C-alpha positions in Angstrom: -33.8 81.7 -13.1 -30.2 80.5 -13.6 -28.6 81.0 -17.0 -27.7 77.9 -18.9 -24.2 76.6 -18.6 -21.8 77.7 -21.4 -21.5 74.1 -22.7 -25.4 73.8 -22.9 -25.6 77.1 -24.8 -23.0 76.0 -27.3 -24.8 72.6 -27.8 -28.1 74.5 -28.3 -26.4 76.6 -31.0 -25.1 73.5 -32.7 -28.7 72.0 -32.7 -29.9 75.2 -34.4 -27.0 74.9 -36.9 -28.0 71.4 -37.9 -31.1 72.9 -39.6 -29.5 76.1 -40.9 -28.4 78.4 -42.0 -31.3 80.1 -40.4 -31.9 83.4 -38.6 -32.6 81.4 -35.4 -28.9 80.6 -35.2 -28.3 84.3 -34.2 -30.7 84.1 -31.2 -28.2 82.7 -28.7 -25.9 85.7 -29.3 -25.9 89.0 -27.4 -26.9 92.0 -29.5 -23.3 93.2 -29.5 -21.6 89.8 -30.0 -18.7 89.4 -32.3 -18.8 86.5 -34.8 -15.4 85.7 -36.4 -14.6 83.3 -39.3 -11.0 83.9 -40.1 -10.7 81.3 -42.9 -13.4 82.6 -45.3 -12.5 83.2 -49.0 -10.5 86.3 -49.8 -12.7 89.4 -49.8 -15.3 88.0 -47.3 -15.6 89.7 -44.0 -13.6 88.0 -41.2 -15.6 89.6 -38.4 -19.4 90.2 -38.1 -19.9 92.7 -35.3 -23.4 92.4 -33.7 -26.2 89.9 -33.8 -27.9 91.7 -36.6 -24.8 91.5 -38.8 -24.6 87.8 -38.0 -28.3 87.3 -38.8 -27.7 89.0 -42.3 -24.7 86.7 -42.8 -27.0 83.7 -42.1 -29.7 85.0 -44.5 -27.1 85.3 -47.3 -25.7 81.8 -46.5 -29.2 80.3 -46.7 -29.3 81.4 -50.4 -26.2 79.2 -51.1 -26.4 76.2 -48.8 -28.5 74.0 -46.6 -27.1 72.4 -43.5 -28.5 68.9 -42.9 -26.7 67.6 -39.8 -24.1 68.3 -37.1 -22.4 65.2 -35.7 -19.2 64.1 -34.0 -19.8 66.8 -31.5 -17.3 67.2 -28.7 -17.7 70.2 -26.3 -14.7 71.0 -24.2 -14.7 73.2 -21.2 -11.6 75.3 -20.4 -10.0 76.8 -17.3 -11.9 80.0 -18.2 -15.5 79.3 -17.1 -16.9 81.5 -19.9 -14.9 79.9 -22.7 -15.9 76.6 -24.4 -14.6 74.9 -27.5 -16.6 72.7 -29.8 -15.2 70.2 -32.3 -17.8 69.0 -34.8 -18.7 68.0 -38.4 -21.2 70.1 -40.3 -23.0 68.3 -43.2 -25.0 70.0 -45.9 -25.4 70.6 -49.6 -24.8 73.4 -52.1 -28.1 74.6 -53.3 -26.9 75.5 -56.9 -25.4 72.1 -57.6 -26.9 69.7 -55.0 -23.3 68.8 -54.1 -23.0 67.3 -50.6 -20.4 68.4 -48.1 -19.0 67.6 -44.7 -16.8 70.2 -43.0 -14.8 69.5 -39.9 -15.2 72.6 -37.6 -13.8 74.0 -34.4 -15.6 76.8 -32.6 -14.4 78.9 -29.7 -17.2 80.7 -27.8 -17.3 83.1 -24.9 -20.6 82.8 -23.1 -21.9 85.0 -20.4 -25.3 84.9 -18.7 -26.5 82.3 -21.1 -25.6 84.1 -24.3 -22.7 84.0 -26.7 -20.7 87.2 -26.6 -18.0 86.2 -29.0 -17.2 83.3 -31.3 -14.6 82.2 -33.7 -15.1 79.3 -36.1 -12.4 77.5 -38.0 -12.8 75.2 -40.9 -10.6 74.1 -43.8 -11.0 76.7 -46.6 -10.1 74.0 -49.2 -13.1 71.9 -48.2 -15.4 74.9 -48.8 -13.7 75.8 -52.1 -14.1 72.2 -53.3 -17.7 72.1 -52.2 -18.6 75.3 -54.0 -16.5 74.6 -57.1 -14.2 77.6 -56.2 -10.8 75.8 -55.8 -9.3 77.5 -58.8 -10.4 80.9 -57.7 -9.0 80.3 -54.2 -5.7 79.1 -55.7 -5.5 82.2 -57.9 -6.2 84.5 -54.9 -3.5 82.8 -52.8 -0.9 82.9 -55.5 -1.7 86.6 -56.3 -1.1 87.6 -52.7 
């Protein structure tokens, strides 16, 4: 059986994301995959090495937020056949407050044999700080640095 094309794997991940965060979102990753989110708040890990670490990250995220949709999806193939890029909007709500959010995201993913071996996701940290009522804390962390 032939492995799914990288763009199909990434689109599958985004379909899982639309109903997340859930442990199932880790399934398309290899056991030793690296998941990077460089724009998380200060003190949060920038890199999650391994599918189990990513799964734990998702479990913690599910306590804070519920994703409700992924739209405006554009998947771009690159000259590297294993590397794909997705541009999308992630909708959800903060569980503690019910506040709705919509984050514009960009994801780079390296996919080999139908599984994600590495990913890096970018979003605007100000959007997250506003959604989670943490803008003052983010500003304090930035100005203290």
